[in-house]
C-alpha positions in Angstrom: -126.5 75.0 -35.1 -123.4 74.3 -32.8 -122.0 70.6 -33.2 -121.7 68.1 -30.3 -117.8 69.0 -30.5 -118.6 72.6 -30.1 -120.3 71.7 -26.7 -117.9 69.2 -25.5 -115.6 70.2 -22.9 -112.0 70.3 -23.6 -110.2 68.9 -20.4 -106.5 69.0 -21.8 -104.0 70.2 -19.5 -103.7 73.5 -21.3 -107.4 73.8 -21.9 -107.8 73.4 -18.1 -105.2 76.3 -17.6 -106.9 78.3 -20.0 -110.3 77.8 -17.9 -108.6 78.8 -14.5 -107.7 82.2 -15.9 -111.0 82.8 -17.8 -113.1 82.2 -14.8 -113.4 83.2 -11.1 -111.2 80.1 -10.5 -107.5 80.4 -9.1 -104.7 77.9 -8.7 -105.2 77.6 -5.2 -108.8 76.1 -5.8 -107.1 73.3 -7.8 -104.3 72.8 -5.2 -106.9 72.7 -2.4 -108.9 70.0 -4.2 -106.2 67.9 -4.8 -104.9 68.0 -1.1 -108.2 66.9 0.0 -108.2 64.0 -2.4 -104.7 63.1 -1.3 -105.2 63.2 2.4 -108.8 61.8 2.1 -109.7 64.4 4.8 -110.5 68.0 5.2 -108.8 68.5 8.7 -105.7 66.8 7.3 -105.6 68.5 4.2 -106.1 71.9 6.1 -103.2 71.2 8.3 -101.0 70.4 5.3 -101.8 73.5 3.6 -101.8 75.5 6.6 -105.3 77.1 6.1 -108.6 76.7 8.2 -110.9 73.9 7.6 -114.0 76.2 6.9 -111.6 78.0 4.4 -110.6 75.0 2.5 -114.1 73.6 2.4 -115.4 76.9 1.0 -112.7 77.1 -1.7 -113.6 73.6 -2.7 -117.3 74.3 -2.8 -116.3 77.5 -5.1 -114.7 75.3 -7.5 -117.6 72.8 -7.8 -119.9 75.8 -8.3 -117.7 77.2 -11.0 -117.4 73.8 -12.8 -121.2 72.8 -12.1 -120.3 69.4 -10.9 -119.7 67.4 -7.5 -116.0 66.6 -7.4 -115.7 65.2 -3.9 -118.1 62.3 -2.2 -118.6 63.5 1.3 -120.8 61.0 2.5 -118.3 58.5 3.9 -115.8 58.4 6.8 -113.1 59.3 4.1 -113.8 62.0 1.3 -113.1 60.7 -2.0 -113.2 62.1 -5.6 -116.3 61.2 -7.4 -116.2 59.9 -11.0 -116.0 63.4 -12.4 -113.6 64.4 -9.6 -111.3 61.8 -10.6 -111.6 62.6 -14.4 -110.8 66.5 -13.4 -108.0 65.7 -11.0 -106.2 63.6 -13.6 -105.9 66.7 -16.1 -105.5 69.0 -13.1 -102.3 67.4 -11.7 -100.8 67.4 -15.3 -101.5 71.1 -15.6 -99.9 72.1 -12.3 -97.1 70.1 -13.1 -96.6 71.6 -16.7 -97.1 75.3 -15.0 -94.7 74.5 -12.1 -92.0 73.2 -15.0 -92.9 76.6 -16.6 -92.0 78.5 -13.5 -88.8 76.8 -13.2 -88.2 77.6 -17.0 -88.6 81.3 -16.4 -86.3 81.3 -13.4 -83.8 79.0 -15.2 -80.6 81.6 -15.4 -78.4 80.4 -18.2 -75.3 81.7 -16.6 -76.2 79.5 -13.5 -75.8 82.3 -11.0 -79.0 80.8 -9.3 -81.5 78.2 -9.6 -82.4 74.6 -8.1 -81.6 71.0 -9.1 -83.1 67.9 -7.7 -81.0 64.7 -8.0 -81.5 61.2 -7.0 -79.6 57.9 -6.8 -79.6 54.4 -5.3 -77.6 54.1 -2.2 -74.3 52.5 -3.4 -73.6 55.8 -5.4 -73.8 57.9 -2.1 -70.7 56.2 -0.8 -68.3 57.0 -3.5 -69.7 58.6 -6.8 -72.0 61.6 -5.7 -69.6 63.5 -3.4 -66.8 64.7 -6.0 -69.8 65.5 -8.1 -71.6 67.7 -5.7 -68.1 69.4 -4.9 -67.3 70.2 -8.4 -70.9 71.5 -9.3 -71.2 73.8 -6.0 -67.6 74.9 -6.8 -68.5 76.1 -10.2 -72.1 77.1 -9.5 -72.5 78.1 -5.9 -75.7 80.0 -6.5 -77.7 76.8 -7.5 -79.5 74.9 -4.8 -78.7 71.5 -5.1 -81.3 68.8 -3.5 -79.5 65.1 -3.5 -82.0 62.3 -2.5 -81.0 58.6 -1.8 -84.0 56.2 -2.5 -85.0 53.2 -4.6 -84.7 53.0 -8.5 -88.6 52.5 -8.7 -89.0 55.6 -6.5 -86.5 57.6 -8.8 -88.4 56.8 -11.8 -91.7 57.6 -10.5 -90.3 60.9 -9.4 -88.8 61.7 -12.5 -92.0 61.2 -14.4 -94.0 63.3 -11.8 -91.4 66.1 -12.4 -90.3 65.7 -8.8 -86.8 64.9 -9.7 -84.5 66.6 -12.5 -81.9 63.7 -12.8 -81.4 60.2 -11.3 -78.4 57.9 -11.3 -79.3 54.1 -11.1 -78.8 51.0 -13.1 -79.5 49.5 -16.6 -82.6 47.4 -17.1 -86.1 47.8 -17.9 -87.2 51.2 -17.3 -90.7 52.8 -17.1 -92.1 54.3 -20.3 -90.9 58.0 -20.6 -87.6 57.3 -18.8 -84.6 58.4 -20.9 -81.2 56.6 -20.0 -77.6 57.2 -20.9 -74.7 54.6 -20.0 -72.2 55.9 -17.7 -69.8 53.4 -16.6 -69.8 49.6 -15.3 -69.9 48.8 -11.6 -68.1 45.6 -10.3 -69.5 44.0 -7.0 -67.3 41.6 -4.5 -67.9 40.0 -1.4 -66.2 42.1 1.4 -65.1 41.3 4.7 -63.6 43.4 7.8 -59.7 42.6 8.3 -60.5 40.4 11.1 -62.9 38.0 9.4 -62.1 34.3 8.7 -62.1 34.9 4.9 -60.2 37.9 5.0 -56.6 37.3 3.4 -58.2 34.3 1.4 -56.4 34.0 -2.0 -58.5 31.4 -3.8 -62.0 32.1 -4.9 -64.7 31.0 -2.4 -67.2 28.4 -4.1 -70.6 30.3 -3.7 -71.9 27.1 -2.2 -69.5 27.6 0.8 -70.7 31.1 1.4 -73.8 29.7 3.6 -71.3 29.1 6.5 -70.6 32.9 6.6 -73.4 35.3 7.8 -74.2 38.4 5.6 -75.2 41.8 6.1 -77.3 43.2 2.9 -79.3 46.0 1.9 -83.2 45.5 2.3 -85.0 43.8 -0.5 -86.5 47.4 -1.9 -83.0 48.2 -3.4 -81.8 47.5 -6.9 -78.5 46.1 -5.5 -80.0 43.7 -3.2 -82.5 42.3 -6.1 -79.2 42.0 -8.3 -77.6 40.0 -5.4 -80.4 37.8 -4.9 -80.6 36.9 -8.6 -77.2 35.7 -8.1 -77.7 33.3 -5.5 -81.0 32.1 -6.9 -79.4 31.1 -10.3 -76.7 29.2 -8.6 -79.4 27.7 -6.2 -77.5 28.9 -3.1 -79.1 29.7 0.1 -76.9 32.4 1.8 -77.0 33.1 5.5 -78.6 36.4 6.0 -78.0 37.5 9.6 -78.5 41.5 9.0 -80.5 43.9 6.5 -80.3 47.4 6.6 -81.3 50.3 4.4 -77.9 52.1 4.5 -74.4 51.5 2.8 -72.7 53.1 5.5 -74.3 50.9 8.3 -73.2 47.7 6.3 -69.7 49.1 6.1 -69.7 49.6 10.1 -71.3 46.2 10.6 -68.5 44.6 8.5 -65.5 46.3 9.4 -65.8 44.7 13.0 -65.0 41.4 11.6 -68.1 39.0 12.3 -70.2 39.7 9.2 -69.6 39.8 5.4 -71.6 41.8 2.7 -71.4 42.6 -0.9 -70.3 46.0 -1.9 -68.8 47.7 -5.1 -65.2 47.7 -5.4 -65.0 51.5 -5.3 -66.2 51.5 -1.9 -64.1 48.5 -0.7 -61.0 50.3 -2.0 -61.9 53.5 -0.2 -61.9 51.3 3.3 -58.2 50.1 4.2 -60.2 47.9 7.1 -62.1 45.9 4.6 -60.9 43.3 1.9 -62.6 41.8 -1.2 -63.0 38.0 -1.3 -63.3 36.5 -4.8 -66.3 34.2 -5.6 -66.7 31.3 -7.8 -68.6 32.0 -9.9 -67.7 35.7 -9.7 -70.5 38.2 -9.0 -71.6 40.0 -12.3 -71.0 43.4 -13.1 -73.5 46.0 -13.9 -74.0 49.2 -15.9 -74.8 52.5 -14.3 -77.0 55.0 -16.1 -78.1 58.6 -16.0 -81.8 59.0 -15.9 -84.3 61.8 -16.8 -87.4 62.2 -18.3 -87.4 62.1 -22.1 -90.1 64.9 -22.6 -89.3 67.3 -19.7 -87.9 70.7 -19.9 -84.1 70.3 -19.0 -82.7 73.2 -17.2 -79.5 74.8 -17.6 -78.5 73.3 -14.1 -79.5 69.7 -15.0 -77.5 69.9 -18.3 -74.4 71.1 -16.3 -74.5 68.7 -13.7 -75.1 65.8 -16.5 -71.8 67.1 -18.0 -70.1 66.8 -14.9 -71.3 63.2 -14.4 -70.4 62.5 -18.0 -66.7 63.7 -17.6 -66.4 61.8 -14.3 -67.7 58.5 -15.7 -65.3 59.0 -18.8 -62.2 59.8 -16.4 -62.8 56.4 -14.3 
C-alpha cells in the first residue's frame, strides 16, 4: 500500500523543474502564469510578453489542466492567484531563478572572453568610485557586458536576493538575511559649499546649531546617505533648513556650486570639484564603512569574481 508520503506532491524547486520536463508543460507556461499574477490582468500581461491575449489565456489554462487545479481567480476586476496558485507561484519563481542562474553558469567563460555582469550601488559611488573600476574592467575584459545601476540600498539587497544583481556597493549596517558583505574602505562626509557661499573659506568649525541659518540641498529620504545625515541632526537635536531635495549627486553638485545652497558630500567628491569647499562642523559628521555586497548562496560567475578583485585592489590602494 502506498503511504501518504508516497502520494504527497513534492513542490520543491527542483521537483517542480522535473515536473516541467516530465509533462506537457513547458517553461513558457510558468512564465505566462507569473506574468498574469504580476500584472493582475491578462491584457497587460500579454502586452508585456508580446503575445496575444487568447494565446496567453490558452497557455495558462493548459497549465491548470496539467496540474489539475485552478491557479487564477478570474472572477474580480483584477486577476488574482488562488491559494493553490500562490503556493505554486512561490516555488515556480524559485525554480526559474535557479534555471536562470544555471544558464549563466553554462555561459560563464572562465577566460572572460564574453559574459554579463550586473552591478548596483548607492548614488555617492557613481560620482567618484565606480568610474575607474568600470574603465579597468572593460579594458581587461572587453567581451563582458557590464550593467551598472544606481539605486537605494534596500533595492540593492532585494535585487541581490532575487538574483537580479551579481554585486552591490553600499554601506555597513544591518543587512537582509542571505546577504554577504565585505568591508572595503571608510567614507568621510563633510558640509560642502560653493566658492561664493557665505561659509566658503571659514577656518573654524561651524557649530551644528548654527547650520539652520544656511539652506541645504540634500538627497531624498529613500537613500542611505540621507538617512545617515538625518540621524546626525536628530542626535544633536538640530533642525536644518532643507530647501531642496534631489535623487542625484550630480544635481546636488550643480545646485551647490552656484553659491546659495550647502550640502553634505563624501570628501572624495568635494576634492574632485575645485569650485566646492568643505566646511568643518562641530561635532564632526561621523564616517561610515563601505561594503561589497552579494548573495551568500548565489553562483558567483568569473566576471563577478574578477570585478570584486578590482574593487578590492582599488579600495586597498586608497
